[in-house]
PDB file of N, CA, C and O in Angstrom:
ATOM      1  N   UNK A   1       5.954  -5.895  11.986  1.00  0.00           N
ATOM      2  CA  UNK A   1       6.014  -4.968  10.872  1.00  0.00           C
ATOM      3  C   UNK A   1       5.221  -3.724  11.235  1.00  0.00           C
ATOM      4  O   UNK A   1       4.321  -3.757  12.074  1.00  0.00           O
ATOM      5  N   UNK A   2       5.573  -2.649  10.593  1.00  0.00           N
ATOM      6  CA  UNK A   2       4.883  -1.380  10.834  1.00  0.00           C
ATOM      7  C   UNK A   2       4.946  -0.549   9.557  1.00  0.00           C
ATOM      8  O   UNK A   2       5.767  -0.808   8.676  1.00  0.00           O
ATOM      9  N   UNK A   3       4.075   0.448   9.465  1.00  0.00           N
ATOM     10  CA  UNK A   3       4.124   1.353   8.316  1.00  0.00           C
ATOM     11  C   UNK A   3       5.414   2.158   8.364  1.00  0.00           C
ATOM     12  O   UNK A   3       5.887   2.541   9.434  1.00  0.00           O
ATOM     13  N   UNK A   4       5.968   2.404   7.195  1.00  0.00           N
ATOM     14  CA  UNK A   4       7.134   3.271   7.113  1.00  0.00           C
ATOM     15  C   UNK A   4       6.708   4.681   7.514  1.00  0.00           C
ATOM     16  O   UNK A   4       5.592   5.108   7.217  1.00  0.00           O
ATOM     17  N   UNK A   5       7.593   5.390   8.181  1.00  0.00           N
ATOM     18  CA  UNK A   5       7.306   6.767   8.573  1.00  0.00           C
ATOM     19  C   UNK A   5       6.952   7.578   7.323  1.00  0.00           C
ATOM     20  O   UNK A   5       7.623   7.475   6.296  1.00  0.00           O
ATOM     21  N   UNK A   6       5.905   8.372   7.422  1.00  0.00           N
ATOM     22  CA  UNK A   6       5.488   9.204   6.300  1.00  0.00           C
ATOM     23  C   UNK A   6       4.439   8.565   5.408  1.00  0.00           C
ATOM     24  O   UNK A   6       4.012   9.180   4.431  1.00  0.00           O
ATOM     25  N   UNK A   7       4.011   7.341   5.721  1.00  0.00           N
ATOM     26  CA  UNK A   7       2.978   6.672   4.925  1.00  0.00           C
ATOM     27  C   UNK A   7       1.625   6.905   5.587  1.00  0.00           C
ATOM     28  O   UNK A   7       1.445   6.646   6.777  1.00  0.00           O
ATOM     29  N   UNK A   8       0.686   7.395   4.798  1.00  0.00           N
ATOM     30  CA  UNK A   8      -0.674   7.660   5.267  1.00  0.00           C
ATOM     31  C   UNK A   8      -1.635   6.774   4.496  1.00  0.00           C
ATOM     32  O   UNK A   8      -1.476   6.594   3.288  1.00  0.00           O
ATOM     33  N   UNK A   9      -2.622   6.224   5.170  1.00  0.00           N
ATOM     34  CA  UNK A   9      -3.648   5.453   4.473  1.00  0.00           C
ATOM     35  C   UNK A   9      -4.987   6.112   4.726  1.00  0.00           C
ATOM     36  O   UNK A   9      -5.272   6.571   5.832  1.00  0.00           O
ATOM     37  N   UNK A  10      -5.820   6.154   3.664  1.00  0.00           N
ATOM     38  CA  UNK A  10      -7.107   6.840   3.773  1.00  0.00           C
ATOM     39  C   UNK A  10      -8.116   6.225   2.837  1.00  0.00           C
ATOM     40  O   UNK A  10      -7.771   5.593   1.839  1.00  0.00           O
ATOM     41  N   UNK A  11      -9.375   6.425   3.185  1.00  0.00           N
ATOM     42  CA  UNK A  11     -10.474   6.115   2.286  1.00  0.00           C
ATOM     43  C   UNK A  11     -10.939   7.444   1.718  1.00  0.00           C
ATOM     44  O   UNK A  11     -11.315   8.348   2.464  1.00  0.00           O
ATOM     45  N   UNK A  12     -10.914   7.560   0.411  1.00  0.00           N
ATOM     46  CA  UNK A  12     -11.359   8.780  -0.272  1.00  0.00           C
ATOM     47  C   UNK A  12     -12.571   8.420  -1.122  1.00  0.00           C
ATOM     48  O   UNK A  12     -12.424   7.928  -2.240  1.00  0.00           O
ATOM     49  N   UNK A  13     -13.751   8.661  -0.603  1.00  0.00           N
ATOM     50  CA  UNK A  13     -14.964   8.246  -1.304  1.00  0.00           C
ATOM     51  C   UNK A  13     -15.025   6.735  -1.356  1.00  0.00           C
ATOM     52  O   UNK A  13     -15.037   6.072  -0.319  1.00  0.00           O
ATOM     53  N   UNK A  14     -15.064   6.185  -2.568  1.00  0.00           N
ATOM     54  CA  UNK A  14     -15.093   4.732  -2.752  1.00  0.00           C
ATOM     55  C   UNK A  14     -13.706   4.163  -2.998  1.00  0.00           C
ATOM     56  O   UNK A  14     -13.569   2.978  -3.301  1.00  0.00           O
ATOM     57  N   UNK A  15     -12.680   4.987  -2.871  1.00  0.00           N
ATOM     58  CA  UNK A  15     -11.312   4.575  -3.176  1.00  0.00           C
ATOM     59  C   UNK A  15     -10.477   4.535  -1.902  1.00  0.00           C
ATOM     60  O   UNK A  15     -10.625   5.371  -1.011  1.00  0.00           O
ATOM     61  N   UNK A  16      -9.600   3.546  -1.842  1.00  0.00           N
ATOM     62  CA  UNK A  16      -8.660   3.429  -0.732  1.00  0.00           C
ATOM     63  C   UNK A  16      -7.271   3.735  -1.263  1.00  0.00           C
ATOM     64  O   UNK A  16      -6.901   3.254  -2.334  1.00  0.00           O
ATOM     65  N   UNK A  17      -6.494   4.530  -0.529  1.00  0.00           N
ATOM     66  CA  UNK A  17      -5.154   4.888  -0.989  1.00  0.00           C
ATOM     67  C   UNK A  17      -4.142   4.830   0.147  1.00  0.00           C
ATOM     68  O   UNK A  17      -4.469   4.987   1.324  1.00  0.00           O
ATOM     69  N   UNK A  18      -2.907   4.600  -0.255  1.00  0.00           N
ATOM     70  CA  UNK A  18      -1.764   4.730   0.651  1.00  0.00           C
ATOM     71  C   UNK A  18      -0.870   5.774   0.013  1.00  0.00           C
ATOM     72  O   UNK A  18      -0.506   5.655  -1.157  1.00  0.00           O
ATOM     73  N   UNK A  19      -0.518   6.785   0.768  1.00  0.00           N
ATOM     74  CA  UNK A  19       0.322   7.860   0.244  1.00  0.00           C
ATOM     75  C   UNK A  19       1.655   7.848   0.971  1.00  0.00           C
ATOM     76  O   UNK A  19       1.715   7.949   2.197  1.00  0.00           O
ATOM     77  N   UNK A  20       2.720   7.723   0.194  1.00  0.00           N
ATOM     78  CA  UNK A  20       4.078   7.774   0.740  1.00  0.00           C
ATOM     79  C   UNK A  20       4.546   9.215   0.630  1.00  0.00           C
ATOM     80  O   UNK A  20       4.969   9.659  -0.437  1.00  0.00           O
ATOM     81  N   UNK A  21       4.468   9.936   1.726  1.00  0.00           N
ATOM     82  CA  UNK A  21       4.801  11.356   1.755  1.00  0.00           C
ATOM     83  C   UNK A  21       6.255  11.616   1.375  1.00  0.00           C
ATOM     84  O   UNK A  21       6.550  12.597   0.693  1.00  0.00           O
ATOM     85  N   UNK A  22       7.165  10.743   1.813  1.00  0.00           N
ATOM     86  CA  UNK A  22       8.585  10.940   1.511  1.00  0.00           C
ATOM     87  C   UNK A  22       8.882  10.811   0.024  1.00  0.00           C
ATOM     88  O   UNK A  22       9.695  11.559  -0.520  1.00  0.00           O
ATOM     89  N   UNK A  23       8.218   9.855  -0.636  1.00  0.00           N
ATOM     90  CA  UNK A  23       8.465   9.624  -2.062  1.00  0.00           C
ATOM     91  C   UNK A  23       7.460  10.346  -2.951  1.00  0.00           C
ATOM     92  O   UNK A  23       7.592  10.325  -4.174  1.00  0.00           O
ATOM     93  N   UNK A  24       6.459  10.984  -2.351  1.00  0.00           N
ATOM     94  CA  UNK A  24       5.375  11.656  -3.082  1.00  0.00           C
ATOM     95  C   UNK A  24       4.695  10.712  -4.073  1.00  0.00           C
ATOM     96  O   UNK A  24       4.469  11.060  -5.232  1.00  0.00           O
ATOM     97  N   UNK A  25       4.372   9.505  -3.586  1.00  0.00           N
ATOM     98  CA  UNK A  25       3.744   8.489  -4.427  1.00  0.00           C
ATOM     99  C   UNK A  25       2.446   8.028  -3.769  1.00  0.00           C
ATOM    100  O   UNK A  25       2.402   7.761  -2.569  1.00  0.00           O
ATOM    101  N   UNK A  26       1.383   7.940  -4.587  1.00  0.00           N
ATOM    102  CA  UNK A  26       0.109   7.443  -4.099  1.00  0.00           C
ATOM    103  C   UNK A  26      -0.134   6.060  -4.693  1.00  0.00           C
ATOM    104  O   UNK A  26       0.068   5.845  -5.888  1.00  0.00           O
ATOM    105  N   UNK A  27      -0.567   5.128  -3.853  1.00  0.00           N
ATOM    106  CA  UNK A  27      -0.886   3.767  -4.275  1.00  0.00           C
ATOM    107  C   UNK A  27      -2.375   3.544  -4.053  1.00  0.00           C
ATOM    108  O   UNK A  27      -2.876   3.742  -2.946  1.00  0.00           O
ATOM    109  N   UNK A  28      -3.088   3.131  -5.104  1.00  0.00           N
ATOM    110  CA  UNK A  28      -4.503   2.803  -4.943  1.00  0.00           C
ATOM    111  C   UNK A  28      -4.602   1.387  -4.375  1.00  0.00           C
ATOM    112  O   UNK A  28      -3.877   0.489  -4.802  1.00  0.00           O
ATOM    113  N   UNK A  29      -5.498   1.195  -3.416  1.00  0.00           N
ATOM    114  CA  UNK A  29      -5.632  -0.079  -2.721  1.00  0.00           C
ATOM    115  C   UNK A  29      -7.018  -0.673  -2.930  1.00  0.00           C
ATOM    116  O   UNK A  29      -7.993   0.052  -3.129  1.00  0.00           O
ATOM    117  N   UNK A  30      -7.094  -1.999  -2.882  1.00  0.00           N
ATOM    118  CA  UNK A  30      -8.410  -2.623  -2.809  1.00  0.00           C
ATOM    119  C   UNK A  30      -8.805  -2.716  -1.338  1.00  0.00           C
ATOM    120  O   UNK A  30      -8.028  -2.334  -0.463  1.00  0.00           O
ATOM    121  N   UNK A  31      -9.991  -3.213  -1.066  1.00  0.00           N
ATOM    122  CA  UNK A  31     -10.483  -3.230   0.315  1.00  0.00           C
ATOM    123  C   UNK A  31      -9.634  -4.118   1.224  1.00  0.00           C
ATOM    124  O   UNK A  31      -9.380  -3.765   2.375  1.00  0.00           O
ATOM    125  N   UNK A  32      -9.197  -5.268   0.708  1.00  0.00           N
ATOM    126  CA  UNK A  32      -8.362  -6.169   1.512  1.00  0.00           C
ATOM    127  C   UNK A  32      -7.050  -5.476   1.878  1.00  0.00           C
ATOM    128  O   UNK A  32      -6.618  -5.526   3.030  1.00  0.00           O
ATOM    129  N   UNK A  33      -6.425  -4.836   0.904  1.00  0.00           N
ATOM    130  CA  UNK A  33      -5.160  -4.135   1.151  1.00  0.00           C
ATOM    131  C   UNK A  33      -5.353  -3.022   2.177  1.00  0.00           C
ATOM    132  O   UNK A  33      -4.506  -2.815   3.047  1.00  0.00           O
ATOM    133  N   UNK A  34      -6.465  -2.312   2.069  1.00  0.00           N
ATOM    134  CA  UNK A  34      -6.749  -1.235   3.026  1.00  0.00           C
ATOM    135  C   UNK A  34      -6.887  -1.788   4.446  1.00  0.00           C
ATOM    136  O   UNK A  34      -6.350  -1.218   5.397  1.00  0.00           O
ATOM    137  N   UNK A  35      -7.602  -2.888   4.577  1.00  0.00           N
ATOM    138  CA  UNK A  35      -7.768  -3.502   5.901  1.00  0.00           C
ATOM    139  C   UNK A  35      -6.422  -3.944   6.457  1.00  0.00           C
ATOM    140  O   UNK A  35      -6.122  -3.702   7.626  1.00  0.00           O
ATOM    141  N   UNK A  36      -5.616  -4.587   5.632  1.00  0.00           N
ATOM    142  CA  UNK A  36      -4.301  -5.050   6.086  1.00  0.00           C
ATOM    143  C   UNK A  36      -3.453  -3.870   6.547  1.00  0.00           C
ATOM    144  O   UNK A  36      -2.873  -3.912   7.632  1.00  0.00           O
ATOM    145  N   UNK A  37      -3.377  -2.825   5.739  1.00  0.00           N
ATOM    146  CA  UNK A  37      -2.569  -1.660   6.118  1.00  0.00           C
ATOM    147  C   UNK A  37      -3.125  -0.965   7.361  1.00  0.00           C
ATOM    148  O   UNK A  37      -2.362  -0.481   8.197  1.00  0.00           O
ATOM    149  N   UNK A  38      -4.441  -0.916   7.481  1.00  0.00           N
ATOM    150  CA  UNK A  38      -5.049  -0.315   8.675  1.00  0.00           C
ATOM    151  C   UNK A  38      -4.664  -1.088   9.927  1.00  0.00           C
ATOM    152  O   UNK A  38      -4.380  -0.498  10.969  1.00  0.00           O
ATOM    153  N   UNK A  39      -4.656  -2.400   9.819  1.00  0.00           N
ATOM    154  CA  UNK A  39      -4.287  -3.234  10.962  1.00  0.00           C
ATOM    155  C   UNK A  39      -2.798  -3.097  11.279  1.00  0.00           C
ATOM    156  O   UNK A  39      -2.411  -3.074  12.447  1.00  0.00           O
ATOM    157  N   UNK A  40      -1.970  -3.007  10.251  1.00  0.00           N
ATOM    158  CA  UNK A  40      -0.532  -2.792  10.474  1.00  0.00           C
ATOM    159  C   UNK A  40      -0.322  -1.446  11.163  1.00  0.00           C
ATOM    160  O   UNK A  40       0.496  -1.326  12.075  1.00  0.00           O
ATOM    161  N   UNK A  41      -1.069  -0.436  10.719  1.00  0.00           N
ATOM    162  CA  UNK A  41      -0.965   0.894  11.322  1.00  0.00           C
ATOM    163  C   UNK A  41      -1.324   0.852  12.812  1.00  0.00           C
ATOM    164  O   UNK A  41      -0.760   1.593  13.617  1.00  0.00           O
ATOM    165  N   UNK A  42      -2.266  -0.019  13.163  1.00  0.00           N
ATOM    166  CA  UNK A  42      -2.681  -0.171  14.561  1.00  0.00           C
ATOM    167  C   UNK A  42      -1.725  -1.076  15.340  1.00  0.00           C
ATOM    168  O   UNK A  42      -1.965  -1.390  16.506  1.00  0.00           O
ATOM    169  N   UNK A  43      -0.637  -1.493  14.682  1.00  0.00           N
ATOM    170  CA  UNK A  43       0.385  -2.364  15.301  1.00  0.00           C
ATOM    171  C   UNK A  43      -0.153  -3.751  15.643  1.00  0.00           C
ATOM    172  O   UNK A  43       0.289  -4.372  16.609  1.00  0.00           O
ATOM    173  N   UNK A  44      -1.102  -4.232  14.850  1.00  0.00           N
ATOM    174  CA  UNK A  44      -1.648  -5.570  15.058  1.00  0.00           C
ATOM    175  C   UNK A  44      -0.659  -6.604  14.537  1.00  0.00           C
ATOM    176  O   UNK A  44       0.089  -6.345  13.595  1.00  0.00           O
ATOM    177  N   UNK A  45      -0.666  -7.759  15.153  1.00  0.00           N
ATOM    178  CA  UNK A  45       0.193  -8.857  14.733  1.00  0.00           C
ATOM    179  C   UNK A  45      -0.410  -9.622  13.567  1.00  0.00           C
ATOM    180  O   UNK A  45      -1.576  -9.434  13.220  1.00  0.00           O
ATOM    181  N   UNK A  46       0.399 -10.485  12.969  1.00  0.00           N
ATOM    182  CA  UNK A  46      -0.030 -11.240  11.796  1.00  0.00           C
ATOM    183  C   UNK A  46      -1.274 -12.083  12.093  1.00  0.00           C
ATOM    184  O   UNK A  46      -2.189 -12.136  11.271  1.00  0.00           O
ATOM    185  N   UNK A  47      -1.318 -12.733  13.240  1.00  0.00           N
ATOM    186  CA  UNK A  47      -2.463 -13.583  13.585  1.00  0.00           C
ATOM    187  C   UNK A  47      -3.740 -12.748  13.688  1.00  0.00           C
ATOM    188  O   UNK A  47      -4.798 -13.170  13.222  1.00  0.00           O
ATOM    189  N   UNK A  48      -3.643 -11.575  14.291  1.00  0.00           N
ATOM    190  CA  UNK A  48      -4.814 -10.698  14.407  1.00  0.00           C
ATOM    191  C   UNK A  48      -5.284 -10.231  13.031  1.00  0.00           C
ATOM    192  O   UNK A  48      -6.485 -10.134  12.779  1.00  0.00           O
ATOM    193  N   UNK A  49      -4.335  -9.945  12.149  1.00  0.00           N
ATOM    194  CA  UNK A  49      -4.683  -9.518  10.789  1.00  0.00           C
ATOM    195  C   UNK A  49      -5.349 -10.666  10.038  1.00  0.00           C
ATOM    196  O   UNK A  49      -6.337 -10.458   9.334  1.00  0.00           O
ATOM    197  N   UNK A  50      -4.809 -11.880  10.185  1.00  0.00           N
ATOM    198  CA  UNK A  50      -5.419 -13.051   9.544  1.00  0.00           C
ATOM    199  C   UNK A  50      -6.869 -13.224   9.988  1.00  0.00           C
ATOM    200  O   UNK A  50      -7.754 -13.443   9.162  1.00  0.00           O
ATOM    201  N   UNK A  51      -7.105 -13.126  11.285  1.00  0.00           N
ATOM    202  CA  UNK A  51      -8.464 -13.285  11.799  1.00  0.00           C
ATOM    203  C   UNK A  51      -9.400 -12.219  11.241  1.00  0.00           C
ATOM    204  O   UNK A  51     -10.553 -12.507  10.920  1.00  0.00           O
ATOM    205  N   UNK A  52      -8.910 -11.002  11.127  1.00  0.00           N
ATOM    206  CA  UNK A  52      -9.720  -9.898  10.578  1.00  0.00           C
ATOM    207  C   UNK A  52     -10.089 -10.183   9.118  1.00  0.00           C
ATOM    208  O   UNK A  52     -11.237  -9.983   8.720  1.00  0.00           O
ATOM    209  N   UNK A  53      -9.122 -10.648   8.319  1.00  0.00           N
ATOM    210  CA  UNK A  53      -9.378 -10.972   6.908  1.00  0.00           C
ATOM    211  C   UNK A  53     -10.386 -12.118   6.806  1.00  0.00           C
ATOM    212  O   UNK A  53     -11.339 -12.049   6.030  1.00  0.00           O
ATOM    213  N   UNK A  54     -10.166 -13.170   7.596  1.00  0.00           N
ATOM    214  CA  UNK A  54     -11.054 -14.332   7.562  1.00  0.00           C
ATOM    215  C   UNK A  54     -12.490 -13.936   7.895  1.00  0.00           C
ATOM    216  O   UNK A  54     -13.433 -14.389   7.246  1.00  0.00           O
ATOM    217  N   UNK A  55     -12.648 -13.095   8.900  1.00  0.00           N
ATOM    218  CA  UNK A  55     -13.988 -12.667   9.316  1.00  0.00           C
ATOM    219  C   UNK A  55     -14.628 -11.738   8.283  1.00  0.00           C
ATOM    220  O   UNK A  55     -15.799 -11.900   7.939  1.00  0.00           O
ATOM    221  N   UNK A  56     -13.861 -10.771   7.793  1.00  0.00           N
ATOM    222  CA  UNK A  56     -14.406  -9.768   6.868  1.00  0.00           C
ATOM    223  C   UNK A  56     -14.790 -10.361   5.515  1.00  0.00           C
ATOM    224  O   UNK A  56     -15.743  -9.903   4.885  1.00  0.00           O
ATOM    225  N   UNK A  57     -14.045 -11.387   5.061  1.00  0.00           N
ATOM    226  CA  UNK A  57     -14.258 -11.895   3.709  1.00  0.00           C
ATOM    227  C   UNK A  57     -14.659 -13.364   3.656  1.00  0.00           C
ATOM    228  O   UNK A  57     -14.731 -13.952   2.577  1.00  0.00           O
ATOM    229  N   UNK A  58     -14.919 -13.957   4.816  1.00  0.00           N
ATOM    230  CA  UNK A  58     -15.351 -15.361   4.892  1.00  0.00           C
ATOM    231  C   UNK A  58     -14.447 -16.289   4.084  1.00  0.00           C
ATOM    232  O   UNK A  58     -14.921 -17.070   3.260  1.00  0.00           O
ATOM    233  N   UNK A  59     -13.144 -16.193   4.329  1.00  0.00           N
ATOM    234  CA  UNK A  59     -12.177 -17.056   3.647  1.00  0.00           C
ATOM    235  C   UNK A  59     -11.486 -17.944   4.679  1.00  0.00           C
ATOM    236  O   UNK A  59     -11.509 -17.667   5.878  1.00  0.00           O
ATOM    237  N   UNK A  60     -10.873 -19.016   4.180  1.00  0.00           N
ATOM    238  CA  UNK A  60     -10.167 -19.940   5.064  1.00  0.00           C
ATOM    239  C   UNK A  60      -8.876 -19.306   5.571  1.00  0.00           C
ATOM    240  O   UNK A  60      -8.377 -18.336   5.001  1.00  0.00           O
ATOM    241  N   UNK A  61      -8.346 -19.872   6.647  1.00  0.00           N
ATOM    242  CA  UNK A  61      -7.076 -19.381   7.172  1.00  0.00           C
ATOM    243  C   UNK A  61      -5.969 -19.552   6.138  1.00  0.00           C
ATOM    244  O   UNK A  61      -5.102 -18.688   6.003  1.00  0.00           O
ATOM    245  N   UNK A  62      -5.996 -20.665   5.410  1.00  0.00           N
ATOM    246  CA  UNK A  62      -4.976 -20.929   4.381  1.00  0.00           C
ATOM    247  C   UNK A  62      -4.999 -19.845   3.303  1.00  0.00           C
ATOM    248  O   UNK A  62      -3.955 -19.319   2.917  1.00  0.00           O
ATOM    249  N   UNK A  63      -6.196 -19.519   2.822  1.00  0.00           N
ATOM    250  CA  UNK A  63      -6.331 -18.493   1.779  1.00  0.00           C
ATOM    251  C   UNK A  63      -5.931 -17.118   2.309  1.00  0.00           C
ATOM    252  O   UNK A  63      -5.233 -16.367   1.628  1.00  0.00           O
ATOM    253  N   UNK A  64      -6.370 -16.790   3.519  1.00  0.00           N
ATOM    254  CA  UNK A  64      -6.033 -15.496   4.115  1.00  0.00           C
ATOM    255  C   UNK A  64      -4.528 -15.369   4.316  1.00  0.00           C
ATOM    256  O   UNK A  64      -3.954 -14.312   4.057  1.00  0.00           O
ATOM    257  N   UNK A  65      -3.885 -16.444   4.777  1.00  0.00           N
ATOM    258  CA  UNK A  65      -2.439 -16.419   5.007  1.00  0.00           C
ATOM    259  C   UNK A  65      -1.686 -16.224   3.699  1.00  0.00           C
ATOM    260  O   UNK A  65      -0.731 -15.450   3.639  1.00  0.00           O
ATOM    261  N   UNK A  66      -2.112 -16.924   2.650  1.00  0.00           N
ATOM    262  CA  UNK A  66      -1.472 -16.790   1.336  1.00  0.00           C
ATOM    263  C   UNK A  66      -1.581 -15.347   0.845  1.00  0.00           C
ATOM    264  O   UNK A  66      -0.591 -14.755   0.416  1.00  0.00           O
ATOM    265  N   UNK A  67      -2.783 -14.789   0.911  1.00  0.00           N
ATOM    266  CA  UNK A  67      -2.997 -13.409   0.462  1.00  0.00           C
ATOM    267  C   UNK A  67      -2.182 -12.419   1.295  1.00  0.00           C
ATOM    268  O   UNK A  67      -1.574 -11.496   0.752  1.00  0.00           O
ATOM    269  N   UNK A  68      -2.173 -12.613   2.607  1.00  0.00           N
ATOM    270  CA  UNK A  68      -1.430 -11.714   3.487  1.00  0.00           C
ATOM    271  C   UNK A  68       0.065 -11.783   3.201  1.00  0.00           C
ATOM    272  O   UNK A  68       0.723 -10.748   3.089  1.00  0.00           O
ATOM    273  N   UNK A  69       0.604 -12.989   3.083  1.00  0.00           N
ATOM    274  CA  UNK A  69       2.038 -13.141   2.813  1.00  0.00           C
ATOM    275  C   UNK A  69       2.439 -12.486   1.494  1.00  0.00           C
ATOM    276  O   UNK A  69       3.463 -11.807   1.417  1.00  0.00           O
ATOM    277  N   UNK A  70       1.624 -12.694   0.453  1.00  0.00           N
ATOM    278  CA  UNK A  70       1.916 -12.089  -0.854  1.00  0.00           C
ATOM    279  C   UNK A  70       1.844 -10.565  -0.773  1.00  0.00           C
ATOM    280  O   UNK A  70       2.699  -9.869  -1.320  1.00  0.00           O
ATOM    281  N   UNK A  71       0.828 -10.054  -0.093  1.00  0.00           N
ATOM    282  CA  UNK A  71       0.671  -8.607  -0.003  1.00  0.00           C
ATOM    283  C   UNK A  71       1.786  -7.969   0.810  1.00  0.00           C
ATOM    284  O   UNK A  71       2.266  -6.891   0.460  1.00  0.00           O
ATOM    285  N   UNK A  72       2.204  -8.619   1.889  1.00  0.00           N
ATOM    286  CA  UNK A  72       3.307  -8.091   2.699  1.00  0.00           C
ATOM    287  C   UNK A  72       4.578  -8.001   1.852  1.00  0.00           C
ATOM    288  O   UNK A  72       5.325  -7.030   1.961  1.00  0.00           O
ATOM    289  N   UNK A  73       4.825  -8.999   1.016  1.00  0.00           N
ATOM    290  CA  UNK A  73       5.993  -8.941   0.132  1.00  0.00           C
ATOM    291  C   UNK A  73       5.873  -7.763  -0.837  1.00  0.00           C
ATOM    292  O   UNK A  73       6.852  -7.061  -1.090  1.00  0.00           O
ATOM    293  N   UNK A  74       4.673  -7.551  -1.378  1.00  0.00           N
ATOM    294  CA  UNK A  74       4.449  -6.409  -2.278  1.00  0.00           C
ATOM    295  C   UNK A  74       4.680  -5.083  -1.549  1.00  0.00           C
ATOM    296  O   UNK A  74       5.270  -4.159  -2.107  1.00  0.00           O
ATOM    297  N   UNK A  75       4.216  -4.995  -0.306  1.00  0.00           N
ATOM    298  CA  UNK A  75       4.412  -3.768   0.475  1.00  0.00           C
ATOM    299  C   UNK A  75       5.887  -3.482   0.713  1.00  0.00           C
ATOM    300  O   UNK A  75       6.320  -2.331   0.671  1.00  0.00           O
ATOM    301  N   UNK A  76       6.650  -4.528   0.959  1.00  0.00           N
ATOM    302  CA  UNK A  76       8.092  -4.356   1.159  1.00  0.00           C
ATOM    303  C   UNK A  76       8.760  -3.877  -0.127  1.00  0.00           C
ATOM    304  O   UNK A  76       9.658  -3.036  -0.086  1.00  0.00           O
ATOM    305  N   UNK A  77       8.323  -4.413  -1.273  1.00  0.00           N
ATOM    306  CA  UNK A  77       8.910  -4.029  -2.564  1.00  0.00           C
ATOM    307  C   UNK A  77       8.700  -2.543  -2.863  1.00  0.00           C
ATOM    308  O   UNK A  77       9.579  -1.882  -3.415  1.00  0.00           O
ATOM    309  N   UNK A  78       7.525  -2.025  -2.492  1.00  0.00           N
ATOM    310  CA  UNK A  78       7.239  -0.605  -2.761  1.00  0.00           C
ATOM    311  C   UNK A  78       7.566   0.272  -1.560  1.00  0.00           C
ATOM    312  O   UNK A  78       7.250   1.461  -1.547  1.00  0.00           O
ATOM    313  N   UNK A  79       8.199  -0.319  -0.554  1.00  0.00           N
ATOM    314  CA  UNK A  79       8.745   0.414   0.593  1.00  0.00           C
ATOM    315  C   UNK A  79       7.680   1.135   1.425  1.00  0.00           C
ATOM    316  O   UNK A  79       7.880   2.271   1.855  1.00  0.00           O
ATOM    317  N   UNK A  80       6.540   0.456   1.649  1.00  0.00           N
ATOM    318  CA  UNK A  80       5.502   1.052   2.492  1.00  0.00           C
ATOM    319  C   UNK A  80       5.552   0.547   3.927  1.00  0.00           C
ATOM    320  O   UNK A  80       5.032   1.198   4.833  1.00  0.00           O
ATOM    321  N   UNK A  81       6.176  -0.613   4.141  1.00  0.00           N
ATOM    322  CA  UNK A  81       6.294  -1.142   5.499  1.00  0.00           C
ATOM    323  C   UNK A  81       7.741  -1.502   5.794  1.00  0.00           C
ATOM    324  O   UNK A  81       8.552  -1.705   4.891  1.00  0.00           O
ATOM    325  N   UNK A  82       8.032  -1.572   7.067  1.00  0.00           N
ATOM    326  CA  UNK A  82       9.356  -1.998   7.527  1.00  0.00           C
ATOM    327  C   UNK A  82       9.154  -3.017   8.642  1.00  0.00           C
ATOM    328  O   UNK A  82       8.110  -3.043   9.293  1.00  0.00           O
ATOM    329  N   UNK A  83      10.154  -3.846   8.850  1.00  0.00           N
ATOM    330  CA  UNK A  83      10.101  -4.803   9.953  1.00  0.00           C
ATOM    331  C   UNK A  83      10.273  -4.050  11.257  1.00  0.00           C
ATOM    332  O   UNK A  83      10.954  -3.025  11.301  1.00  0.00           O
ATOM    333  N   UNK A  84       9.663  -4.550  12.315  1.00  0.00           N
ATOM    334  CA  UNK A  84       9.816  -3.927  13.631  1.00  0.00           C
ATOM    335  C   UNK A  84      11.265  -3.994  14.059  1.00  0.00           C
ATOM    336  O   UNK A  84      11.971  -4.964  13.783  1.00  0.00           O
ATOM    337  N   UNK A  85      11.694  -2.942  14.740  1.00  0.00           N
ATOM    338  CA  UNK A  85      13.068  -2.910  15.248  1.00  0.00           C
ATOM    339  C   UNK A  85      13.059  -3.018  16.739  1.00  0.00           C
ATOM    340  O   UNK A  85      14.119  -3.009  17.365  1.00  0.00           O
TER     341      UNK A  85
END
């Protein structure tokens, strides 16, 4: 998976956002979502993202996988990521 072209992610003060330039839509993110999108932007694989979540938030692999899978589905619904081609 990768970020859709035109999607920018940033930390603005204490707020994390993803901006879809093509749709002119801003999405406010929590810290976990920001980390996931940052890792996707770096072209990291799912396993690498899971390890990052587990380390950053001291959660089990099962919990991290559940959260990641749910968030990836949400990202697809709002058209921020696409599958690798």
